[in-house]
C-alpha positions, 0 to 999 in steps of 0.5 A, spaced: 718 678 506 725 679 506 728 686 508 735 689 507 736 695 513 742 700 512 745 704 517 743 700 523 746 701 530 746 696 535 741 699 539 736 698 534 737 690 533 732 688 539 726 691 536 728 689 529 729 682 531 722 682 535 719 685 529 722 680 524 720 674 529 713 677 530 712 678 522 715 672 520 720 676 516 727 675 514 731 682 515 738 683 514 742 689 517 748 693 515 751 698 519 753 702 512 749 707 509 745 706 502 749 708 497 752 706 490 757 701 493 752 698 498 746 697 494 748 690 492 747 688 499 739 689 497 739 684 491 734 679 493 730 683 498 723 686 497 724 692 501 730 697 504 729 701 510 734 706 511 736 712 516 741 716 514 743 724 513 747 723 506 743 724 500 741 718 496 746 717 490 742 718 483 744 711 481 741 707 487 734 708 484 736 705 478 739 699 481 734 698 486 729 697 480 734 692 477 733 688 483 725 689 483 725 693 489 720 698 489 719 700 497 724 705 500 722 706 508 725 711 511 726 710 519 727 718 520 722 724 519 726 728 514 726 726 507 730 731 504 735 725 502 730 723 497 730 725 490 722 724 488 723 725 481 728 719 481 723 715 485 717 716 481 721 714 475 723 707 477 717 706 481 719 706 488 714 708 493 717 712 499 715 712 506 718 716 512 716 716 520 713 723 521 712 722 529 716 717 532 716 720 538 714 728 538 716 728 546 723 726 544 725 732 540 720 737 544 724 735 551 731 736 547 728 743 545 726 744 552 733 742 555 737 746 550 733 752 552 734 751 559 741 750 558 742 757 555 737 761 559 740 759 566 747 760 563 749 753 565 755 752 559 758 759 561 757 757 568 761 750 567 766 753 563 768 759 568 768 753 574 773 749 570 777 755 571 775 755 579 771 762 577 765 761 581 762 768 581 755 770 579 756 776 574 753 776 568 749 769 570 742 772 572 737 768 568 730 769 565 724 765 568 720 761 562 713 764 565 715 771 563 717 769 556 714 769 549 716 762 546 715 762 538 715 755 534 716 755 527 713 749 524 707 747 529 706 740 527 706 734 531 713 735 534 712 743 534 705 742 537 708 738 543 713 743 544 708 748 544 704 744 550 710 743 554 712 751 554 705 753 555 705 748 561 711 752 564 707 758 563 710 761 557 706 765 552 706 761 545 706 763 538 707 760 532 708 760 524 706 755 520 702 754 513 697 750 516 693 752 522 691 746 527 685 748 531 687 743 536 692 748 538 687 753 539 688 753 547 695 753 547 698 758 542 697 764 537 698 763 530 702 769 527 706 772 521 713 770 520 715 777 521 711 777 528 714 770 530 721 773 529 720 780 532 716 777 538 720 771 540 724 771 546 725 763 544 725 761 537 724 754 536 724 750 529 720 744 528 719 744 520 721 740 515 727 741 510 724 743 503 726 748 498 722 753 502 725 752 509 732 752 507 735 758 510 729 761 512 733 763 518 738 767 514 741 774 516 735 778 514 731 773 519 736 774 524 736 781 524 729 781 526 730 778 532 731 781 539 738 782 541 736 778 547 733 772 543 735 765 543 734 760 537 733 753 538 734 748 532 732 741 533 729 740 526 734 740 520 741 744 520 740 747 513 734 751 515 739 756 519 744 759 515 750 757 519 754 763 516 749 768 518 748 765 525 755 765 527 755 773 524 749 774 529 752 771 535 759 775 534 755 781 533 750 780 539 744 780 534 741 774 538 743 772 545 745 765 544 743 758 540 741 751 542 743 747 536 742 739 535 743 740 528 748 744 524 749 745 516 754 741 514 753 736 520 753 730 515 759 725 516 760 728 523 754 727 527 753 720 529 761 718 528 767 718 533 772 723 530 776 723 536 782 720 532 780 722 525 784 727 520 778 732 519 777 739 519 772 740 525 774 747 526 766 750 525 764 745 530 770 747 535 768 754 534 761 753 536 763 748 542 768 754 545 762 759 545 759 760 552 752 762 549 751 756 544 749 749 546 751 744 541 749 736 541 750 731 535 743 730 532 741 726 538 734 729 539 730 723 537 735 718 541 730 715 546 729 708 548 721 709 546 723 713 539 728 708 537 723 702 538 718 706 534 722 708 528 724 701 527 717 698 528 713 704 524 718 703 518 718 696 518 710 696 518 710 701 512 714 696 508 710 690 510 703 694 508 706 696 501 709 689 500 702 686 501 699 691 496 696 695 502 696 703 503 701 706 508 699 712 511 706 715 511 707 715 503 711 720 500 711 726 498 706 729 502 700 732 498 
């Protein structure tokens, strides 16, 4: 079996090499994303494996089919980059990695929450000017708070269990209610989730239904003391509405590992680039915003799992077997 992998980082190479040796496969890697300019790299391969935030261009599907490639394995969870109508038209099977390491993202959500609750960013900014005063830095303790989870799947469920273990009351909203979480959280309506949460943490997929589900109207329903945490996908939160809510004190703060418009920014070194980064500078200047460049997934265990699961899926499909991660989800 021959596989072409795109957007490969140096930290993934060890897991790729080990899998290739174990499965007697030939894997060619590129640090470039899959697009109309790079699709030719896949010519002669049996499958392609990708991890990127940029949407796959329309002609990529037809080109893959021309190369007789009908397996597209995503080594990420989000699949909004895929046009499933085009994939179906050209007979391309698509998989993703729905749970590479739920704890990696869950712990990131907890980290952003703690940074905001304990005013650590505001404190560091003050101390950089030799201001060591305490005014305005009194914190809340998690066990006295209600944590709301939007999307209580594998990641959201893990988040819920972590906050429950810390003593918080946990509520959630999801289209599917999981009985195994009955001892951890209480399901509520979306309006109740917005109005009752002291910390609202997002862990849902990006779909037409969830795009801008946190908009101006939703933010208005939240407590003025509430924190919004997004370690899922940027466009779930309307960024303009969020900035307005922060400016007008409709909510108290935001912890963001992903931001609307991050494509071409997060994951790249732009320290010497001539690019408008004003929106990110705006967020970084704010005492009540904790920002990271989409690194919630980025742990040693998660990287290994993402590589292995995506390659295993490609291998299953190549040998005519069924992958448990075939998309679109039913």
